[in-house]
C-alpha positions in Angstrom: -27.5 -16.1 7.8 -30.1 -13.9 8.4 -29.3 -10.5 6.9 -26.1 -11.7 5.6 -27.2 -13.3 3.0 -25.5 -11.2 0.5 -22.5 -10.9 2.4 -21.6 -14.9 2.6 -22.6 -14.4 -1.3 -20.1 -13.3 -2.0 -17.4 -14.9 -0.4 -18.4 -17.7 -1.8 -17.9 -16.4 -5.4 -14.5 -16.0 -4.4 -14.1 -19.8 -3.5 -16.0 -20.4 -6.4 -12.9 -18.2 -8.5 -9.8 -19.8 -6.3 -11.1 -23.1 -7.3 -9.8 -21.9 -10.8 -5.8 -20.8 -9.8 -7.2 -17.0 -8.7 -5.6 -15.8 -4.9 -7.6 -13.7 -3.5 -7.2 -12.1 -0.4 -10.1 -10.6 1.9 -11.0 -8.6 5.5 -13.8 -8.5 7.2 -14.1 -6.1 9.4 -16.8 -5.3 12.0 -17.4 -4.3 15.5 -17.8 -7.5 18.0 -20.5 -9.5 17.4 -21.6 -8.1 14.5 -21.6 -11.6 12.8 -17.8 -12.3 11.4 -17.7 -15.4 13.2 -20.6 -16.5 12.1 -19.8 -15.5 8.2 -16.8 -17.4 8.2 -18.5 -20.5 10.0 -20.8 -20.5 7.1 -18.5 -19.9 4.5 -15.6 -23.0 6.1 -18.8 -25.3 5.3 -19.1 -23.7 1.9 -16.1 -24.4 1.1 -16.0 -27.9 2.3 -19.0 -28.5 0.2 -17.4 -27.5 -2.5 -14.0 -29.7 -2.3 -12.0 -27.2 -0.1 -9.0 -27.9 2.2 -9.6 -25.5 5.3 -6.8 -24.2 8.1 -8.0 -21.8 10.8 -6.5 -19.6 13.4 -8.0 -18.2 15.9 -6.8 -14.9 17.4 -6.1 -14.8 21.6 -5.7 -11.9 23.4 -4.3 -13.4 26.0 -1.7 -15.4 23.6 -1.3 -12.0 22.0 2.1 -12.3 23.1 3.3 -15.2 22.3 5.2 -15.6 18.8 4.2 -17.5 16.2 1.1 -18.7 17.8 -1.2 -17.8 15.1 1.1 -19.5 12.5 1.6 -23.0 15.3 -2.7 -23.2 15.4 -3.3 -22.4 11.4 -0.3 -25.2 10.3 -0.5 -27.6 13.1 -2.1 -30.0 10.4 0.5 -29.9 7.8 3.5 -30.5 9.5 4.0 -34.0 8.0 4.3 -31.8 4.8 7.1 -29.2 5.8 9.9 -32.7 5.2 8.9 -32.1 1.1 10.3 -27.9 1.1 13.3 -27.5 -0.1 16.4 -27.8 2.7 16.6 -24.2 3.8 13.1 -23.2 4.4 12.5 -26.8 6.0 14.6 -26.2 8.7 13.6 -22.8 9.2 9.9 -23.7 9.7 10.7 -27.0 12.1 13.1 -25.0 13.9 10.1 -22.4 14.2 8.4 -25.2 15.9 10.3 -26.7 17.6 11.3 -29.8 16.2 14.4 -29.1 15.2 17.3 -27.7 14.3 17.8 -25.2 16.1 18.9 -23.0 12.7 17.6 -19.5 13.7 16.0 -18.5 10.7 15.4 -15.1 9.4 11.3 -13.9 8.9 12.1 -13.9 5.3 12.7 -17.5 4.9 10.5 -18.4 7.7 7.5 -16.2 5.7 8.7 -18.2 2.1 8.3 -21.7 3.8 4.9 -21.1 5.0 4.0 -19.7 1.3 6.0 -22.8 0.0 4.2 -24.9 2.1 0.5 -23.5 0.7 1.6 -23.7 -2.8 2.4 -27.4 -1.5 -1.0 -27.5 -0.1 -2.8 -26.3 -2.4 -1.2 -28.2 -4.6 -3.5 -30.8 -3.5 -7.1 -29.1 -3.1 -7.9 -25.7 -2.9 -7.1 -23.9 0.7 -9.0 -22.1 2.6 -7.1 -20.4 5.4 -9.6 -18.5 7.8 -7.8 -15.9 10.3 -10.2 -14.5 13.1 -9.7 -11.7 15.3 -6.3 -11.2 13.6 -5.9 -7.7 15.7 -5.1 -10.4 18.4 -3.1 -12.5 16.2 0.7 -12.3 17.3 3.2 -9.4 15.0 5.8 -12.5 13.3 2.5 -14.6 11.9 0.4 -11.3 11.3 3.8 -10.5 9.3 4.3 -14.0 7.3 0.2 -14.0 6.7 0.8 -10.6 5.4 4.0 -12.0 3.1 1.9 -14.6 2.0 -1.4 -12.5 0.7 1.0 -10.0 -1.6 3.3 -13.1 -3.0 0.4 -15.8 -3.5 0.1 -15.5 -8.0 -2.5 -18.2 -10.2 -2.3 -20.4 -7.1 -6.3 -22.1 -5.8 -6.2 -20.2 -2.3 -8.5 -18.0 -0.9 -7.6 -16.5 2.7 -10.7 -15.1 4.9 -9.1 -12.5 8.0 -11.4 -11.1 10.4 -11.0 -8.2 12.8 -12.6 -6.0 14.7 -13.6 -2.0 13.2 -10.9 0.2 16.0 -7.5 1.1 15.9 -5.0 -0.5 15.3 -6.0 -2.1 12.2 -4.1 -5.2 11.8 -3.1 -5.6 7.8 -4.6 -1.9 6.9 -1.2 -1.2 5.5 -1.8 -3.8 2.7 -4.6 -2.4 0.9 -6.3 -5.7 0.7 -10.0 -5.8 -0.2 -12.5 -5.3 2.9 -15.8 -6.1 3.5 -17.0 -4.3 6.4 -20.5 -5.6 8.3 -22.7 -2.9 9.5 -26.0 -3.6 12.0 -28.8 -5.4 11.2 -31.5 -2.9 9.4 -34.4 -3.4 11.8 -36.7 -6.0 9.6 -33.5 -8.1 9.7 -33.4 -7.6 13.4 -36.4 -8.2 13.8 -36.6 -11.7 11.9 -33.5 -12.7 13.7 -34.3 -12.4 17.4 -37.7 -13.8 16.3 -36.3 -16.7 15.6 -33.7 -16.8 18.3 -36.0 -16.9 21.1 -39.8 -17.0 19.3 -41.0 -17.1 23.0 -40.3 -13.2 24.0 -43.0 -11.7 25.1 -43.6 -7.4 23.5 -41.6 -5.7 26.3 -38.7 -7.7 26.2 -38.6 -8.2 22.8 -38.9 -4.1 21.8 -35.8 -3.9 25.1 -34.0 -6.2 23.6 -34.7 -4.8 19.9 -33.1 -1.4 21.1 -30.7 -2.3 23.2 -29.2 -4.4 20.8 -28.3 -1.8 17.9 -28.9 -3.9 15.4 -25.8 -6.4 16.9 -26.5 -9.9 15.9 -24.4 -11.5 18.7 -26.7 -8.5 21.5 -29.8 -9.5 19.9 -29.5 -12.9 20.7 -27.2 -13.0 24.1 -28.9 -10.1 25.4 -32.5 -11.7 24.9 -30.9 -14.9 26.3 -30.3 -13.0 30.2 -33.6 -11.5 29.7 -34.2 -15.5 30.4 -36.8 -15.4 34.2 -35.8 -11.7 34.5 -37.8 -8.2 34.2 -36.4 -6.1 31.6 -36.2 -3.4 33.8 -34.1 -4.7 36.0 -31.7 -5.7 33.2 -31.8 -2.3 32.2 -31.4 -0.4 35.1 -27.4 -2.7 36.3 -25.9 -1.8 33.4 -27.5 1.2 30.6 -26.0 2.3 27.7 -22.8 0.9 28.2 -20.5 0.3 25.3 -22.1 -2.5 23.5 -19.4 -5.3 23.9 -18.6 -4.5 27.7 -22.7 -5.3 27.9 -21.9 -8.9 26.3 -19.0 -10.0 28.5 -21.0 -8.9 31.5 -24.4 -11.2 29.6 -21.2 -13.8 29.2 -19.8 -13.6 32.8 -23.3 -13.9 34.4 -24.1 -17.0 32.2 -20.2 -18.4 33.4 -21.1 -17.9 36.6 -23.6 -19.7 36.8 -22.0 -23.0 35.8 -20.4 -25.4 38.7 -17.0 -24.1 40.0 -15.1 -27.3 37.9 -16.9 -26.3 34.5 -15.8 -22.5 35.0 -12.1 -24.0 35.6 -11.7 -25.8 32.9 -13.1 -22.6 30.3 -10.5 -20.9 31.9 -7.4 -23.4 31.0 -9.0 -22.7 27.5 -9.0 -19.1 27.7 -5.6 -18.9 28.9 -4.4 -21.0 26.7 -3.1 -21.3 22.9 -6.0 -22.7 20.8 -7.4 -24.5 23.3 -6.2 -27.8 22.1 -7.7 -30.7 23.7 -5.1 -32.5 24.6 -3.5 -29.8 26.1 -6.6 -28.8 28.4 -6.6 -32.6 29.2 -3.0 -32.3 30.9 -4.0 -29.3 32.5 -7.0 -30.5 33.4 -5.6 -33.0 35.2 -3.1 -31.1 37.2 -6.1 -29.4 38.6 -8.0 -32.3 39.0 -10.4 -31.7 36.5 -11.6 -34.1 33.1 -12.9 -32.9 30.1 -16.3 -34.1 31.5 -16.8 -31.1 33.5 -17.1 -29.4 30.6 -20.6 -30.6 29.7 -22.2 -27.9 31.4 -20.4 -25.1 29.6 -21.4 -27.2 26.9 -24.7 -27.7 27.1 -25.0 -24.0 28.0 -23.3 -23.0 24.6 -20.5 -21.4 25.5 -18.5 -23.7 24.1 -18.1 -26.7 21.2 -15.7 -29.5 21.1 -14.1 -30.8 17.7 -12.0 -34.2 16.9 -8.9 -31.6 18.3 -9.9 -28.2 20.0 -12.3 -26.7 22.0 -14.1 -23.9 20.1 -15.9 -20.8 22.7 -19.2 -19.5 20.9 -17.7 -16.3 20.7 -14.1 -14.1 21.6 -16.2 -11.9 23.9 -16.9 -15.3 25.4 -13.1 -16.1 25.7 -12.3 -12.5 27.2 -15.5 -12.6 29.9 -14.2 -16.5 31.4 -10.3 -15.0 31.6 -11.6 -11.0 33.1 -14.4 -12.2 35.6 -11.5 -15.0 37.4 -10.0 -14.1 40.4 -6.5 -13.2 40.6 -5.7 -16.3 42.8 -7.2 -18.8 39.9 -5.8 -17.4 37.1 -2.4 -17.9 38.6 -2.7 -21.4 39.8 -4.1 -22.3 36.2 -1.0 -20.3 34.7 1.0 -21.6 36.6 -0.4 -25.4 35.9 0.0 -24.6 32.1 3.4 -23.4 32.5 4.0 -27.4 34.3 2.5 -28.8 31.5 4.7 -27.0 28.5 7.4 -28.1 30.8 7.3 -31.1 30.8 6.0 -31.4 26.6 9.8 -29.3 26.6 7.9 -25.9 25.4 10.2 -23.6 27.7 9.3 -20.6 25.6 5.9 -21.1 26.5 6.4 -22.1 30.8 8.5 -19.1 30.9 5.7 -17.2 29.6 2.7 -18.5 31.2 5.0 -18.8 35.0 5.2 -14.4 34.2 1.6 -14.1 33.8 1.4 -15.9 37.0 4.1 -13.5 38.4 2.4 -10.9 41.0 5.5 -8.5 41.0 9.7 -8.5 40.5 10.7 -12.2 40.2 14.5 -12.5 39.2 13.8 -15.9 39.0 11.7 -15.8 36.8 13.3 -12.8 34.9 15.9 -15.5 34.1 13.8 -17.9 32.6 12.3 -15.7 30.8 16.2 -14.8 29.3 16.6 -18.4 28.6 13.6 -18.7 26.2 14.2 -15.5 24.5 17.7 -17.0 23.8 15.5 -19.9 22.7 13.3 -18.0 20.5 16.1 -16.2 19.1 17.3 -19.2 17.9 14.6 -20.8 16.2 14.1 -17.3 14.1 11.7 -16.1 16.6 12.7 -12.7 17.0 9.1 -11.1 17.5 8.9 -13.3 20.9 12.2 -13.4 21.6 11.3 -9.3 22.3 8.5 -9.9 24.0 9.9 -12.6 26.6 13.1 -9.9 27.6 10.8 -6.7 27.6 8.4 -9.3 30.1 11.8 -10.2 31.7 12.5 -6.6 32.3 9.6 -5.5 33.6 10.3 -8.2 36.4 14.1 -7.8 36.9 14.8 -6.7 41.0 17.0 -4.0 39.8 17.8 -1.3 37.2 21.0 -3.0 35.7 19.6 -5.3 34.6 16.2 -3.7 33.5 18.2 -2.4 30.8 20.7 -5.0 30.1 17.5 -6.9 28.4 15.3 -3.8 27.2 19.0 -3.2 24.8 18.8 -6.7 24.0 14.8 -6.8 23.1 15.6 -3.7 21.3 17.5 -6.0 18.9 15.7 -8.4 18.4 13.2 -6.0 17.9 15.2 -5.0 15.0 15.8 -8.1 14.3 12.6 -8.9 13.5 10.8 -5.9 11.9 9.4 -3.9 14.8 11.4 -1.0 14.4 9.0 1.2 16.0 9.4 -0.9 19.3 12.3 -1.3 19.0 13.5 2.6 19.3 11.6 2.6 21.9 13.4 -0.2 24.4 16.8 1.1 22.6 16.0 4.4 24.4 14.2 3.5 27.6 18.0 0.9 28.3 19.8 4.4 27.5 17.7 6.3 30.2 18.0 3.2 32.4 21.1 2.0 32.3 25.4 3.6 33.2 26.3 0.2 32.2 28.3 1.4 28.7 28.0 -2.0 26.9 24.4 -1.9 27.7 24.3 1.6 26.4 26.1 0.3 23.3 24.3 -2.1 22.2 21.1 0.1 22.7 22.3 2.4 20.4 23.6 0.2 17.8 20.2 -1.1 17.8 18.8 3.0 17.5 21.5 3.8 15.0 20.9 0.5 12.9 17.1 1.3 12.5 17.9 4.6 11.5 20.6 3.8 8.4 17.7 1.6 7.3 14.3 2.7 7.8 15.1 6.7 8.8 14.2 6.5 12.7 16.8 8.8 14.1 16.2 9.7 17.9 19.7 11.0 19.0 22.5 12.7 17.1 26.3 10.9 15.7 28.1 13.3 19.0 25.9 10.8 21.5 26.4 7.3 19.5 30.0 8.0 19.4 30.9 9.6 23.0 28.8 6.5 23.8 31.5 4.3 21.4 34.2 5.7 23.1 32.8 4.9 26.6 32.6 1.3 25.7 35.8 0.3 24.1 37.7 1.2 27.9 35.6 -1.4 29.8 36.9 -4.6 28.6 38.8 -6.2 25.5 36.2 -7.8 24.2 33.9 -4.2 24.6 36.2 -3.0 21.6 34.5 -5.2 18.7 30.8 -3.5 20.0 32.5 -0.4 20.3 34.0 -0.2 16.9 31.1 -1.9 15.1 28.7 1.5 16.6 31.7 4.0 15.7 31.6 2.3 11.9 27.1 2.9 12.2 28.0 6.4 13.3 30.4 7.1 10.1 28.3 5.0 7.8 25.0 7.5 9.0 27.1 11.0 8.4 27.8 9.5 4.9 24.7 8.6 4.6 22.9 12.0 6.1 26.2 14.4 5.1 26.7 15.1 8.6 29.1 18.8 8.9 32.7 18.3 8.8 32.7 19.9 12.7 31.5 16.9 14.0 32.6 14.1 11.6 35.5 15.2 13.3 34.6 15.1 16.8 33.7 11.6 16.0 37.4 11.1 15.0 38.5 12.1 17.7 36.2 10.3 19.9 37.7 7.3 17.7 41.3 8.4 18.0 40.8 7.9 21.8 38.9 4.7 21.9 42.6 3.4 22.1 45.3 0.9 20.2 43.0 0.5 17.2 44.9 1.7 14.4 45.3 -2.1 13.3 42.1 -3.1 12.6 40.7 -2.2 9.3 37.6 -0.9 10.9 39.4 1.7 11.6 40.7 2.7 8.4 37.2 2.4 7.1 35.7 4.8 9.4 37.9 7.2 9.1 37.2 7.1 5.5 33.7 7.2 5.6 33.7 10.2 7.7 36.5 12.7 6.1 37.1 11.0 2.5 39.5 13.5 0.9 42.1 13.1 4.1 41.7 9.6 5.2 39.6 7.6 1.9 42.5 6.6 -0.2 44.0 5.5 3.0 41.6 3.0 3.6 41.9 1.7 0.1 46.1 1.1 0.4 45.0 -0.6 3.8 41.9 -2.9 2.5 43.8 -3.7 -0.7 44.5 -7.2 0.3 41.0 -9.2 1.5 40.9 -10.9 4.7 40.8 -14.7 4.9 38.2 -14.5 7.0 35.9 -11.6 9.2 34.9 -11.7 12.7 31.0 -11.1 11.4 29.1 -12.0 8.6 28.8 -8.2 8.4 32.1 -6.8 7.5 32.9 -7.9 4.9 30.2 -5.5 3.7 30.8 -3.1 6.1 35.0 -2.6 5.3 33.4 -2.5 1.2 31.6 0.6 2.4 34.7 2.3 3.8 36.4 1.9 -0.1 33.7 3.2 -1.6 34.2 7.1 -0.6 37.9 7.2 -2.3 35.8 5.5 -5.3 37.3 2.2 -5.7 34.2 0.4 -6.8 36.2 -2.5 -8.4 37.3 -3.4 -4.6 34.0 -2.3 -2.6 32.3 -4.5 -5.3 35.0 -7.4 -4.3 34.4 -7.2 -0.7 30.0 -6.6 -1.6 30.4 -10.3 -3.0 32.3 -11.5 0.0 29.4 -10.5 2.1 26.5 -11.4 -0.2 28.1 -15.6 -0.5 28.6 -15.5 3.3 25.6 -14.4 4.2 24.4 -16.6 1.9 25.7 -19.7 3.0 24.5 -17.9 7.3 20.8 -17.6 5.9 21.2 -13.8 7.3 18.2 -12.8 5.1 18.6 -8.8 6.2 22.5 -9.5 5.4 21.6 -10.6 2.4 19.4 -7.9 1.4 22.3 -4.9 2.3 24.9 -6.7 0.2 22.2 -7.5 -2.5 21.7 -3.3 -2.7 25.6 -2.0 -1.8 26.7 -5.1 -4.1 24.5 -3.7 -6.9 25.4 -0.2 -6.5 28.8 -1.1 -6.5 28.4 -3.2 -9.8 26.2 -0.4 -11.8 28.8 2.1 -10.3 31.5 0.2 -12.7 29.2 0.0 -15.5 28.5 -3.6 -15.3 24.8 -3.4 -15.9 23.6 -7.2 -16.9 25.5 -8.0 -12.9 24.1 -5.1 -11.3 20.3 -5.3 -12.3 19.4 -8.8 -10.9 21.5 -8.5 -7.8 20.2 -4.7 -7.1 16.7 -6.3 -8.0 16.5 -8.7 -5.7 18.0 -6.6 -3.0 14.8 -4.8 -3.6 12.5 -7.4 -3.1 13.9 -8.2 0.4 14.3 -5.5 1.5 10.8 -4.4 0.4 9.7 -7.9 2.4 11.6 -6.9 5.0 10.5 -3.3 5.7 13.9 -1.4 5.3 12.4 1.3 3.3 15.8 3.5 2.8 17.5 0.1 1.6 14.7 -0.6 -0.6 14.8 2.9 -1.9 18.7 2.9 -2.5 17.9 -0.1 -4.7 15.4 1.0 -6.5 17.4 4.1 -7.5 20.0 2.0 -8.4 18.4 0.0 -10.9 16.8 3.0 -12.1 20.5 4.8 -12.8 20.9 1.0 -14.6 17.8 1.3 -16.6 18.3 4.8 -17.8 22.1 3.7 -19.0 19.8 1.5 -21.4 17.2 4.0 -22.1 14.2 2.3 -20.8 12.6 5.5 -19.6 9.9 3.4 -19.0 11.5 1.9 -15.9 13.8 4.3 -15.1 11.3 7.0 -14.0 8.8 4.1 -12.1 11.9 3.1 -10.8 12.3 6.4 -9.4 8.9 7.2 -8.0 9.2 4.1 -6.2 12.9 5.0 -5.0 11.2 8.6 -4.0 8.2 7.2 -2.8 10.3 5.0 0.5 12.9 7.4 0.6 13.6 10.9 2.2 15.8 13.3 0.2 17.8 14.4 3.7 19.7 10.6 3.0 22.3 12.3 0.4 23.7 9.2 -0.7 19.9 8.4 -2.2 19.5 11.7 -3.8 23.1 10.9 -5.7 21.7 7.9 -7.2 18.1 9.1 -7.5 19.4 12.7 -9.7 22.3 11.2 -11.2 20.0 8.4 -12.8 17.4 11.3 -13.5 20.0 13.2 -15.1 21.7 10.2 -17.0 18.2 9.8 -19.0 17.4 13.3 -19.7 21.4 13.1 -20.9 20.8 10.3 -23.3 17.2 12.0 -24.9 19.3 15.5 -25.4 18.0 17.2 -22.7 20.6 19.0 -22.1 19.7 21.6 -20.2 17.5 19.2 -18.5 20.4 17.0 -18.0 22.6 20.0 -16.4 20.1 21.0 -13.7 20.1 17.4 -12.0 23.4 17.0 -12.7 23.9 20.3 -11.0 22.5 19.1 -7.8 24.1 16.1 -7.7 27.8 17.8 -8.1 26.6 20.1 -4.9 27.4 17.0 -2.9 30.8 17.0 -1.8 32.3 13.0 -2.8 29.8 11.0 -3.8 28.8 13.8 -6.4 32.3 12.9 -8.3 30.4 10.1 -10.2 28.5 12.5 -12.1 31.0 15.6 -13.2 31.8 13.9 -16.3 27.9 14.1 -17.6 27.7 17.4 -16.1 30.5 18.4 -18.5 28.7 16.9 -21.5 25.2 18.6 -20.2 26.9 21.8 -20.1 28.5 22.0 -22.9 25.7 21.3 -25.2 23.5 23.7 -22.8 26.3 26.9 -23.0 26.8 26.4 -18.8 30.6 26.1 -19.9 32.3 28.8 -18.6 30.6 28.2 -15.1 31.4 25.1 -15.4 35.2 25.4 -15.5 34.7 26.9 -12.6 33.4 24.7 -10.6 34.9 21.9 -12.0 38.8 23.3 -10.7 37.3 23.4 -7.3 35.8 19.6 -7.6 39.8 18.8 -8.8 41.0 20.4 -6.2 39.3 18.1 -3.7 39.6 14.9 -5.6 43.0 15.8 -4.8 44.2 13.3 -3.0 42.1 10.4 -4.9 43.5 8.1 -7.4 40.7 6.2 -8.2 40.9 5.7 -11.7 37.1 6.3 -11.9 37.2 10.1 -10.4 40.8 10.4 -12.8 39.2 9.2 -16.0 35.4 11.3 -15.1 38.2 14.2 -14.1 40.4 13.9 -17.3 36.9 13.7 -19.7 35.6 17.0 -18.1 38.5 18.6 -19.5 38.4 17.2 -22.8 35.2 18.3 -22.6 36.0 22.0 -22.0 39.2 21.9 -23.7 39.4 23.3 -27.6 41.9 20.6 -27.9 40.8 18.0 -25.5 43.1 15.4 -26.8 45.5 15.5 -24.4 43.0 14.7 -22.1 41.6 11.9 -23.8 44.4 10.0 -24.4 45.2 10.7 -20.6 41.8 8.9 -19.9 41.7 6.1 -21.8 46.2 5.5 -21.2 44.3 5.1 -17.0 45.6 2.0 -15.2 42.5 0.2 -13.9 40.4 2.0 -16.1 39.0 -1.1 -17.8 37.2 -1.7 -14.5 34.8 0.5 -15.6 34.1 0.1 -19.6 31.4 2.0 -20.0 32.7 5.4 -18.9 35.9 4.2 -20.9 33.2 4.1 -23.8 31.9 7.1 -23.3 35.1 8.4 -23.4 36.3 7.0 -26.2 33.1 8.5 -27.9 33.4 11.5 -26.8 37.2 11.1 -28.3 35.8 9.8 -31.0 33.8 13.4 -31.4 36.4 15.7 -31.2 38.0 13.5 -33.8 35.6 13.2 -35.8 35.1 17.4 -35.7 38.6 18.0 -36.5 38.3 15.8 -39.3 40.9 13.1 -38.5 38.6 10.5 -39.7 40.2 6.6 -39.5 41.1 7.6 -36.1 37.7 8.6 -35.3 36.6 5.6 -36.6 38.6 3.4 -34.6 37.0 5.2 -31.6 33.8 5.1 -32.1 33.8 1.9 -33.0 34.6 0.6 -30.4 32.4 2.7 -27.8 29.5 1.2 -30.4 30.9 -2.1 -29.5 30.4 -1.7 -26.1 27.5 -0.2 -25.7 26.0 -2.5 -27.7 27.3 -5.5 -25.1 25.5 -3.3 -22.0 22.3 -3.0 -24.1 23.0 1.0 -23.2 21.0 1.8 -25.8 20.2 5.8 -26.3 24.8 5.4 -26.1 24.8 3.2 -29.0 22.5 5.2 -31.1 24.8 8.1 -30.4 28.2 6.0 -31.1 26.7 4.6 -34.2 25.4 7.8 -35.8 28.8 9.5 -35.0 30.2 5.8 -37.0 27.7 5.9 -40.0 28.6 9.8 -40.0 32.6 8.5 -40.3 32.0 6.1 -43.0 31.3 3.3 -41.6 28.9 0.5 -42.6 26.2 -0.2 -39.2 22.9 -1.1 -39.6 20.1 1.2 -39.4 18.8 -0.6 -36.1 21.0 -2.4 -34.3 20.0 -5.7 -32.5 18.6 -5.6 -28.6 20.3 -7.2 -26.5 20.3 -11.4 -26.1 18.8 -11.5 -23.1 16.0 -8.7 -23.4 13.2 -11.2 -23.7 14.1 -12.4 -19.9 13.4 -10.2 -16.8 16.3 -9.5 -14.9 15.1 -12.4 -12.2 14.1 -14.9 -14.8 17.8 -14.5 -16.3 19.2 -14.7 -12.7 17.0 -18.1 -12.4 18.1 -19.2 -16.1 22.0 -19.2 -14.8 21.5 -21.0 -11.3 19.0 -24.1 -13.2 22.3 -23.6 -16.2 24.7 -24.4 -13.1 22.2 -28.2 -12.4 20.5 -26.4 -9.7 17.4 -28.4 -8.3 14.3 -25.7 -8.3 14.1 -26.1 -4.6 18.1 -25.2 -4.5 17.4 -22.4 -6.6 14.2 -21.4 -4.1 17.1 -21.3 -1.2 19.6 -19.1 -3.0 16.9 -16.2 -4.0 14.6 -16.9 -1.5 11.4 -17.6 -3.3 8.9 -20.5 -3.2 10.0 -23.6 -5.5 6.9 -23.5 -7.5 7.3 -19.9 -8.4 11.0 -20.8 -9.4 9.0 -23.5 -11.6 6.9 -20.6 -13.0 9.5 -18.5 -13.7 11.2 -21.8 -15.7 8.0 -22.7 -17.9 8.2 -19.2 -18.4 11.5 -18.9 -19.7 12.1 -21.9 -22.0 9.9 -20.7 -24.9 11.5 -16.9 -24.1 14.6 -19.2 -25.2 13.1 -21.5 -27.8 14.1 -24.2 -26.3 12.0 -27.2 -24.5 14.2 -27.8 -21.0 16.5 -27.2 -18.5 19.0 -29.8 -21.5 19.1 -26.9 -23.3 20.1 -24.0 -20.6 24.0 -23.7 -20.7 24.1 -23.5 -24.5 20.9 -21.2 -24.7 22.4 -18.6 -22.4 25.9 -19.1 -23.5 25.7 -15.4 -24.5 23.7 -13.7 -22.9 25.1 -10.0 -20.8 
């Protein structure tokens, strides 16, 4: 380890820290040949010496497009531990590894399963994970390792990843600790060269030191390449090419000197994942070769065999072998590998190698890749399915087949979280095809990404036009057209699209045909024009269907009743959607349903229920990279904390929301600024509250939620007159709504403005359905009680103020509790100076959620599957929950949480 002693010592120090349960991830960066592999080899040996288990995965450039190859290579030695995982996670990993059953797991379930497996392994002995050349690691494997690196806590695991110091930079967005290997100083370079090749004459030694520029691999290999040659002859062949190219040429020269059978075996190893000896033997046999033919390559030091695999001395050796081989030899090897994989039942892998052997358009191979993509999707490997469909598109013989496959690739990429690729593939499909069904499928993928992640590539009118054309193609295309229309309507609502465009989309919807009986149509109309169609959608959707056509339909219909502000009905739909998504294990739908259900519950004022669900949505959407959904979820979390007077938590959640979101999303803006306004109002900063809430109420329809808060801020900051003018306009806009929430808020606003507010307050409290919004009822009773006290009707005031204080106290709404209690105390009610904190204050929202599930009798593994956590994480939470509740075990949980909000 000449010249790398300090770096090795730092990594060994991390190993020792890992033994005590301090999980760490470090990325080692540097140019090709700088010593990353040598450093990691030394670290592996040190880890074994102090009792670590080591698992290794090496990124392979020729396999970078084959899904989850890195994960297979990393964990193949731990397959026997998979069956001990929670059932959903067990099935996900078995499916991903092709062991059955095919359950089409989401990538988050797979990631949690990998986390659980690694935590289990680390429970036996400390664990070192070595990931070499992650710049060539497949995207699904890299994403899961990134997830694991974020989630590992208090577990004896050290993850060390190496990558080239050049773009793209894998894992860079995670801001992990990094170790950059620079070139060796002159004295260390001379020492390394002298120790590795002491027989070099002075002229050759000087040339190598100059050419190698302090790169350790170059020092060794350039010296080896000089053996028996004139230095001037060597430098004249390739003067000052990039160092990696010079090294590849040196390696290619060494390979060219081997017998042809040895070269063919090296080519097989270069073309296959992980270079497993059993696979190598099987493919070699089909070409009339045997492992004995490798001996010259081993003697030359180009490869070394372990008990189960063949390792190249350096990744540049692998790339040199593959690049130097003729096209004819590569085709023969890929075909032989495909035959071997077919015989072993790996159809996707076989299809990929047949595609690598293809020399032009080939419909048979493209169809084989179609089947591979379908199989990979069934396993949950949508990243690999994306690449299979994209490669099938490359091999297609006509534009329509190409576009069809690109549309499937776009949808798979969206499911895999590869949003940039999905938008590119969808756009190419749309430009290539005239088939309305293909256009609709690609457009739907595009728009779904636009809603959740902010990639906007075409306007809503283009989308609705595609939907209109699709519906007339075939009866079965109608559902696809409606789904695209629904997505377009959600987009318009989220981004505040203008009324003229919305009206043209309504006209496109009318042109689709006889869809008026479809529930989706009612929701689409409501989202496009809440004032005209919102209430009709509520009436049409009042009865929740017994069954839904897709896993997303229930939550989609829930969105359709939100514009008319029936948040009770919306929550019922979203609860069904969340339940179905959990049952179907569609994690993306669980994330969406959690965020929108949390929002609906928060709008109702059901804070204790809303917080754990909204936080779960934030956690999952962050893991999935759905930043806009996560931003909405964080704004909802901020709103709940604002109600509870936790300014620090609310401010932190708002900061996260603003960092993730976009100011062009009006739905996001409403919840962000409403939450900030509520913080200001609760703190008595009425002018600040007026500014924030005024901006909320500038947004049509959705801004109605804050109208009563704005009324209070206006009246207390001297802007009652200006607000009165605005209120008249708002009431006209909301005239078609029968929502008890909106009617209550408008009546409370009237009461706050009026000299005689009593008729308005009493009317608000008498509204049918108002009980579905307990905090708003309590706010109305507080306002009414304050008015009664000012009228010196003390006995009546006490009743309203005490009832309001009770509701606020139960919900943990501390600012409003304090205000109601102060008013009640001033009315002669005996109230303790300090109200008791809510019983569940010691538990976080996630801890309360886990406690409730455990109290139902669920095991740690069942809770883990339900919440997409590792079962060891669940156990760690319970370990902290028990002392917080003053109990010793699960048996006492039910009673301990019985009174929690």
